[in-house]
N, C-alpha and C positions, 0 to 999 in steps of 0.2 A: 303662828303662821310661818310654814314651812316653804322654801323656794327650791324648786325643781330644777336641776342642772343635768345638762347631757354631758358625761366625760368622754374625751376625745377615744376613738375606737383605735384600739391597736392592731396593727395591720403585720401579718406575716407573709413574706412572698415566698414563692417556690425556691426551692435551692438550685443554685446555678449547675448547669451539666457539667459531669465530670470530664476529665481530659479524653478519656477514651470514648465518651458518648459524641463530644464534638469530634474527634477523629473519624469516626463512623459517620457522621452526618455530614463531614465534608467529603468523604468518598462517597457517600449515597447521592448527593448534589453535585459531584464533579463530572467532568466529560469523559473521564476514563471509563466509569462503570457503564456510561452508555453506550459505548464501543462494545464492552465485554458482553453486555445484556444483546445487544443487535446481533454478533455471533451466534450466542445462545439460541435467541429466537428463530434465526435463520436456519440453524441446525436443527431444531424442532420442527420447523415447516419443512426442510430437507427428509427428515423421518418419515413425515407423513406422506410425502410423494413417494418415498421408496417403498412404504407399505402398500400403497395403491397400485403401483406398477407391478409388484410381485404377483407372480403366477399362482403360488401356493396360496396367498393371502385372499386372492380373488376366488380360487376354488372353495376355500374354507368359509368364504362369505354366503357362499351358495347354501350351506346348510347352518347358518348361523344359530337357527332358534333350535336345532335339534342337539348341537355339540358348541355351544359358544366357547367353550375354552380351546376348541382347535383353531378358531380365528385369532383369538389373543396369542395362543403358542407361535402361529405362522406369522404373525405381526412382528414379534419378539425376535423371532429367527431371522426374519428379514432385514430389520434394523439393526440387529446387534452384528449379523454378518456382515452388513454393508459396512457400518462404522469400524469393525474389527479389521476389515481389508484395508480400509481407508488408513486405520492406526500403522498396520504392519506394511502398507507401501509408502506412509510418510514418515514414520519415528523409527520402529524397529519391528523386525521381522522374527517373530520367536519361532518360525519352523526352520531357520536355518541352522545348520550345525555348531557354527562358532560365531562368537561376538563380530569379528573382522566382517564377516558376510551379512550377519544380522542387523548391523549399523549401517549398511548401504543405503537403505530408503532416507536415513537423516541426510545423508550426504546429497542425495538426489534433490530433497526439498530445499538445503543451502544453495546448490547448483541452480536451481528455479527461481529461487529468493533472489540471487545477485543482480540481475537486470531490474527486478522488480524494486529493488531497496535503493538503487542508483537513480533510477527514472522516478520512484517516489518522492525522494528527496527534491529533485527539481522541481516537479509540481507543487511542493510543499512550500518551497522557498519562493516560489511565486505567489502562493497563495497569501503567504505571510506579508507580501509587499502589496497586496491589494489586486494582484492580478491573476487571471485564469489562463495558463499555459496548457492549451488543449492540442498541442502540435507535436506531441511526443513522438506520434511516428514519423513524421517527416524529418525530426532532428535526429533520430535513430536510424533511418536509413541514411541520412548525409553522412552521420560519423561513421556508420558501418562503411559506406562506399570509401571516405578517406582514409580510415584504419586498413581495411582490407587491401585498398589499391598500394599503398605503402607494404603492407604483409607480403603482398603476391610479385610485386613489379619492381622492388628495390631491393638490392642486395647489400647488407649492412651486418657489421660483426654481430657476435651473440651478446645480449644485454642493450645495446644501442638501438638494435631493430625494434625490439619490442618496445622501448620508450617512445623511439619517433613515431612509430605505429599508434599509440597510446595518445600522445600529443597531438596528432593529426585527426584521431577520432574528436577529442575533447574540443579542438579547435572548431573542427566543422559543426559540430553542435552547437556550439556557443554563438558562430556566427549567423547560423540558420533561426535560432531563436532571438538573437539580437536585432534581426530585422524588423520583428514583430516589436520589440522594444524600442527601436527608433523610430519606427512610423508613429507607436502610440505617443512618444515623447514630440516629436516634432509635429504631426498633423492631427493627432487625438484619435487616430483610428483604433477601433477596439481591437483588444489583443486577440478576442476568440474568433472574431472573423478571419483577422489575419494569419493566425497560426492555423485554423482549419483550411484555407487555401493553399497554405504552403505545404500543407500535408499533401495536396493533390499534386503541386509542383514538384515536390520531392520524389514522390512515387512514379510519375509520368517520366522525370528526369531520370532516374536510376533505372526504370525499365528500357529505356531508349539506351542507355549507356551499357547496360546487359546484353543488349542485341547488335550494339555495334563492335566490330573486331577491332581491337587496338586501344579500346577505352577499360571497360571491365569483364568483356566476354572473354570467356576461356578460349584459347586458339586451338582451331581444329574441331569445333562442335558448332552446332547452330543453336544449341539449348542456352536459353538467357541465366546463364551462372558463371561465376567466376572462377579463377584457377585456385586450387588448394594454397593456403598460407604456407609460407615458408617456416621451417621449424626453429629458425633464429628469432622470430615474431609471434610465436604463439604463446599464451600464458603459461608457466611452469604449472604442473600438477601439483596440489598440496598434501594428497595422502598417499600418492601413489597411482601407477596405472590402471588397477583396479577400480578406482573411483573417478567421478567426472568431475569432482569439486577442484576448482582452479583459483589461480592468482587473483583472479577478478572479485572472488568474495572478500579478500583482504583489501581490497581497493574498495569495495562499498563499506567495509565497517569503516575504514579511514575516513570515506567521505562523511559518513554519519557524524563521526568526532569532528571533523571540520564544519559541517554546517551547524552543528550545535555551538561551536565555539564563534562562529561568525554571527549567528543569531542573538547569542547570548552574553559573549564576552568582547565584542569588538563594537568600534564607533559605527562601523557601515551597517553592521546589524541592527544598532539602534535605530538607525537611520532608515532601514528597512521597515522596522516594526511600527516606527512613527507613521510612516507614508501608508502603510498597510491600514492602520486604525483611523487616520483622518488626514489625508492628503492635504487640506486647506489649511488645518491647522500645522501641518508639518512645514508648508510653503512659508507660513507666517513665521514660525520659529526659526526661518533662515535655512532650510533644508532645500537642496536642490533637487525637486520631485522628478523632474524630467531624467535628471541623471541617474536618480535612482531606479527608474523604470529600466533605463538601459542596462544599468549594472545587473540588477537581479535577472533580467532575463539572458545575460549573457552566461551568468554563474548557472542559472537554471537550464539553460540548453547544453552547458559543458557536463553537468550531471547527466542529464538524458543521453547525451554524447556517450558518457561512459557505459551506459547499459548498452547501446549499440555495440561500441568497441568490445565490450566483454561477448556479446554473442558472436561476434566475429573470431576475435581471437582465443575465446576460451571454449566454446561450445561447437560452432560450426567451422571448424579448421580446414574442413576439406573444400570449401568454396561454398557460396551463398547464392541466394537470389533475391527478388523482390519481398520475398514473404519473410525475411530475416528478422523483421521486428515482432513477428508472432503474437501480436494485438498487446503487446506490453506496454507501448505508449498510452493506450486507454485504460488498461489494468492500473498503470500507475497512478491515474485518477483516484480509483477506488481506494488504493492503498493509502495516498495522501489523506483522504477523507477519513479513513478508519484510523490511520495513525494520529488525528486531530492536528495535522501540519506540524508536529513536532518531530525533530530528527529521531529519536527514541522510539516515539510510536509508530514511524514510518518503518523502522527497523522491525518491531514486533510484527506489524501489519505484513510487511514484505515476507518474512518467514511463514506468517500463517497462509498467506496467499500461495507461496511456495509449496505449501503442505497440501493444500487443495489441487495443485494441479499434479504432484507426485503421487498423492494419496487417489486421486481421481482415476487415474489410469488403472490402478491395483483394483479398485472397485468395480470397475467395468470389467476387468480380466476376470477376477476371481468371484464375483456375485451376478455378473451380468447387469448392474446398475448403470442406466446410460448416464453419458458423461455430461450430458446437459443438465442433469439434476445437478451437478456441481456449479455450474455457470448460472443456475438460477438460485442457488444459495448464495454466490457471490453477489448477485444482483439484488436480493433481499436483503442483505448486509448493509448496502449502500441505501435501500428504500428507509431502513430501520434508523440508520444513522441520521439521514436528514430529517426523519421527523422523531426528534427528542421528546415531544410531549406524548406521543403515542406511546413510546416504551415507557416513560415516567408514570402513564397513567395504567398500563399492564400491569406494572410490578410495584405501583403504589410508592413511587419514590418523590419525596419531598423537590420543589421546583427550586432552583439556585437562588440563593441568597434570602430565602424564607425563613424565619426565625421559628425555632420549636414551640409547639403549644405549650403554655404553662396552664398549670393549674389555678381556678379563679383564687382570690385574695379572700382569706378568712376575716372576718371583722368582728368584734364584739361590743355591744352597746351596754352601757350601765347607768343607772339611774342614782343619783346620788340627792339625798334629801338634805 
């Protein structure tokens, strides 16, 4: 009589993924790829809108069934022409005779990006501390008023004048944002409501000052504008008089490095991030949460104030009005979102949105593309960034933290008698 026994089934597992496979998976599940794909999707939707609004495309669509290739050719010419004009208006113009004039669009992009980077850093730093600084417009206006007044009303030596005007702008932006931080720390007032209200207070206050002789209004005129800035207070040009790029861009890059150091290398930045992650746990750990709210808003307001100061001392040196902010205070929110509230991400997003501004005007002038399409593209970027599951579903990306699917284990059974 024989006894049947079941031998243990040897199991073989799937091999562990290699180094490159792990790296690609980290990229696919990271936040950076979502930002890149959000831009790509927005540009694709922008291309559809450009094609739909083109007159040649509309005419070719009328006889599509007779000659379908005409419609496809018209769509290609419309989209390619628009984005070619965008590139030549934002990066490099191949139609110019030499490199010095051909590179001018890139300098315009960096000029537009200068205040966006500074203001975006301010919003991003507040985000990292768990606050939503939506008061960029008011902080820019107050900084512009302070820096502008020093710039045209006070006579100081070369070098000192620009530094004093810069400090005045930073201080004004910091104080105006600090009001929201102080109210949140002392009374629990929500910073979104406070900063929105402070936007209106700053707007009407500056409007009144621009209409009042002896304050900001230029003497001898009834227009609500300031006098021109003194030459000693103006930011120096970086590449010469043929370009608009000025010293404010250097200050914005320095701000990127400074904010990176604060958030990643300083004890203050660690406390900011701890409060942003969980204020209750930070409080239990001994961090003064209320003080962090005030400090974060002060630094955030100073960075946004740098944007306002750059507008006054670098771009609009002949005087400014209440529209000096040019919507940058709200665009900074988009820049911070696209940059994932990281300093280097904000730098890249600021340059991208600077390219949108510079290239959008070129598309409108060269191809007749409405500038509103650029605004729609910017809005779509925010929409796609706010909905990461949508982007992951469209491009079939794995969810963050998910493990790769493994092949089922193979087992063999043997019978021994």
